[in-house]
N, C-alpha and C positions, 0 to 999 in steps of 0.2 A: 359731689353736690359741692355747692358753690360756698366760698368763704364766709357769705354773709350769712347762709343759713348754718354753718358749722359754729360761728359766734353766736348764734342764738342758741343752738344747742350747749354749748359750753356755759353760757348765762346760766342756761337753765340747770345744768349741774351744779353749778357754784351754790345753788338752794337746797341740795339735796335730791335725794330720789321722789318721783313722782307716786302717785297711790299705784300699787299693785290694780294690774288689768288696763291701765291708762293708756293712750294712745302715745307714743315715744319711738322718736329716731329711725322709722321707717315699720315700726311694729307696735307694739306694747309690751309695757314694762313687767317683767316677772321675778324681779328680786335682784338681791345682791349675791356674789360669790367669792370665795376668798382662794385663789390661785395657789397660795401660802398656806393654805391649811390650819391657820393659827387664829380664826375669829374675824381678821379684818379684812374688810371690803376691797375688792381689788377691781371690781367690775361691776357694771349694771349689765343683767341678761334680759336679752328683749327677742322676744317671740312672735314670728312672721304672722302677717294676717292669716287666715284660714283659706280664703279664697285663692291666694297666690303662693302662699309658702307651705302647705299641706296635702301632701297624695296620702290616697286612702288604701295603696297595695303597691308596696315594691318590695323587692328583694334587697336585702342587705349583699348578698354575693351570689352571682350566678351559681356558684359551685360551692359545696361544704370544705374549703380549704382556708389555710390560714391567710393573714394579711400581712405582710410586711410591715411593723408599726402596729398603730390604731389601737396602742396599751394603755391610754391614758384615762383615768376616772373623771378628770376635771378639762383635759385640753383637746375639745371638741376641734378645733381649727386644726391642729396638728394630726389628730387623727383621719378628720376628712383628707386632708391634704395628703395623706401616705396612700389613701385608698383611690384618689383622683390622678397622683402624679401618675404620668406617662401611660396610662391605662385607659382602656377605652370602656364608654361610658355605661356599655353592655355586662360590664363585669361587675360594676358598684353600682348600680342604679339607685340607691338611695342617698349616698352620699353626693353622687354628680347631680341630682334633682337639685338640693340644696346647695352645693357649690357653683353651679349654675346660674342661679336666682338671681334676680335683679329686681328688687321692690324696695318702693320707699326712695328712688333716688341712692340706693346703696347696694353693695355687689360683695359684702363681705360675710355674708350668711354661710351657715356651715351646717353640719349635724352633729347635734349636742351628745357630748358625752353623758355618761351614766350619770354624774354627779349633779350635772346642768339640768338632765331631763329631770331628776327626781325633784328640783328646787320648783320645777314648772308644774309637778304636781302638787309638791305641797302649799304653794301659795295660789294656784288655780286649778285647784281639784275641783271637777264639776258636777259630783254628785254629793248625796248624802249617805252613802253606802259607809259602812263600817268599815275601816282599814284593816288591811291583814298586818298583821303584828309583828310578822318574820323579817319587816323591812323597814327602811327608813333612816339608817344611821347614814351620817354624810358629814365628814370630816371640813368640807369645802362649803359648807351652806353657812350663812349669816344670820343670826348666832349659829356655831357649830353645835351637831346635835350628835350625840353619842351613845344615843339610846333609839331604837326601833320605835314604830308610829305606836300609838295606843287605840283602839277602835274610835275613838270620837276624835283624835287630835293629827291630822290635821281635819279641820273642819271644811265642808263646801265653802267654795271661795265667796267672797262678798262681794266681788267683781261680775257685774250683771250679764256682761256681755260673756263672762267665761262660766257659767252657771249652763247647765245641762239643758241645752236644746237654745243656749246663748248663739249670738250670731259669729262669736270666736270661739267657741268652748273647745276642749278637747273631748273627741269621743270616747266613752267609758271602753275602750279597746289599748291593747298594746302597741306602743309604739317603739320602734326601733332606736337605741343608742347608736355611736361610734364605735363603741370598744368592744374586742371581741371579748369570749369567755374562754373559748380554747380553740383550737384551729378550725374546727367544724361549726360552733356555736357564738352566736352574739348576743350580748345584753339586749333586755328590752323592759320598759317599764308599764304596766298597767294603770290606765288614768280609770280604770272601775274602782278598784279598792288598792292601789299604789304596790302592788307585788312587784317585786323584780325577780326577773327570773330570765333564762337562756332558750335559745330556738335554734333550731338550723338555719344556717346564713342563706338557704336558697329559698326558706318558706316567704311568703308575702306578710307585710304586716303594714302597720300605718308610720309615717315619718312629718317631723313639724321641725322647718328650720329656725336656727335661732342665729343671733348675733349678740356681740358682747361690746362694751363701750369702757373704757379704763375709768378708774374715777381718778 
């Protein structure tokens, strides 16, 4: 990215965050995260365009065994690095897909951690389906959320492009996060109703790349 373009983005950030779902820094603005889990925003979260930053079917890993690392609920960059470091792309297909992406002049895309992916659901929920009320707490959200979803909160996003059948919408389907649950399974979030659960790593699911921008 050129120095001039970086200066433009820095000037944009000085005026505060853009509208949820609006085009921003190579993708679309999905909300703020707090890596310190104290309610104070540390980064803007950016979702990649669906055409170049989403795959409909990838394995988390090609076998159901533990990952060295990949244990953070918020540090997607580190989780992704743990999977791609010195390892063949056939072992961790989803992580390599995001790590290898070059979109909008940026190459720092990664596979979102569990709490980052949850923020994407909370702010960019595609449907009007009632939420699963057993998921939703997120200490890294801004503001922090200490309780689960209600049936109606979050509501369908107001960002037109991210509503069901919109040009950039998340499918009403399950997406891999980058954090493992146990040695054999990893966490996912369904964008049908927000339910967070785990699945064997060698199953196939969707993945959507993200990047973060320090505030």
